[in-house]
C-alpha positions, 0 to 999 in steps of 0.5 A: 470447311471453306476452302480459301485460296492462298494469299497471292497465289488464287490457289485452295488447299490442298487436302479436301481435294487430294482425299478423294482423288487419292481414294478409291470411289465408285462411279457406277453400280456394281457390274458396270465396267470402268473407261478412261471417260470415268477418270479425272485425267488433268487438274485444274491449275487453281488446285494442287494435289497431295496423297494423303493416304499410303499405298495400302490404305484405299478406303471408300470415304463417305466422310471426313473431318479434322481433330483439333489435333490436326489428324483426320478422321474418315468414315467409310462406305457398307458393302453395298452390291457385293464385292464391286462395292467392298470397302477397299484395299486396307479398309473395312467397311461401315468403320471409322480411321484415324489418320496421323501424319498427313502433312508430312513429305511422305504419304508411306509414314502416314499412320492408319488406326481403325478406331470404330467399326460395326464390332466394338463398342461403336456397333456402326451399320452403315456410317454417311458422314461425321461432325466432330464435336468438344471432342465426340464423333456425331456420325449419321448411321442409317436410322440414327443420329450417333455420338462416339466417345474415346474415354481413356484416350487410346483412339479407340471408340468406348461410348456410343450414345444414340442421340436421334431416330428417323423413319428407316424400311430397312432397305439397303439404299435408305442412306442417312448422308451427312451432317452438317452443324451450325448453331445448335444442330446437325442436319442430314438427308436421306435417299429412298428405297430402290425397286432394283438397281436404278429406278426409286420404289414407287411404295416406300416401306415407310413415309418422310424418306428422300428428305432433309432432316433438323435434329437438335444436338441438345434434345435430339428431337428431328423436324423434316424441313425440305423433302422430295429428295431421291440420294 
């Protein structure tokens, strides 16, 4: 999604920055104490800030995408280091949420609906991003790319298809970030196993971690196109 300045104003549209600034996004690992230096206290004058969530909904967002009807879909982070890295107030971890009415003047009237989670048809493990194509939700989730669909129009995922798989050593820190999509291919990056909080493990459980992957939408084939990444 491209950000463009409004004609004659030089201002950037609000939606993307608003969701990040108004949601809880952890700045450190569990046990660390957040200080004033960790928080954004001023806003670049080229931006406007608008809260697009009700006050009782504070998700820890990993991905977001707009549907054709203007409704916003969010994916939320997995629980990694216990309560300090939980999903956030009013939101479950490992879930997708649909937000309706985000263009209205009152954020308290925004409607939030959970459409997928670790239970039910989706069986999400650790969704780290989402792309919407032809009404289907494509989600990167640990060791696989999922295609999630709503077959009856009730805004609840009831069809799950595994599009592609890649190597995963079953470590909590082995995420799959993305996907981005262009010209028939998805692009995502994988992180590596850690040796405790902080340093990377010198010996990984599997190879091809810390890589950028190119995934075919047509047949699910996976190609490593870059390496040497951490997180």
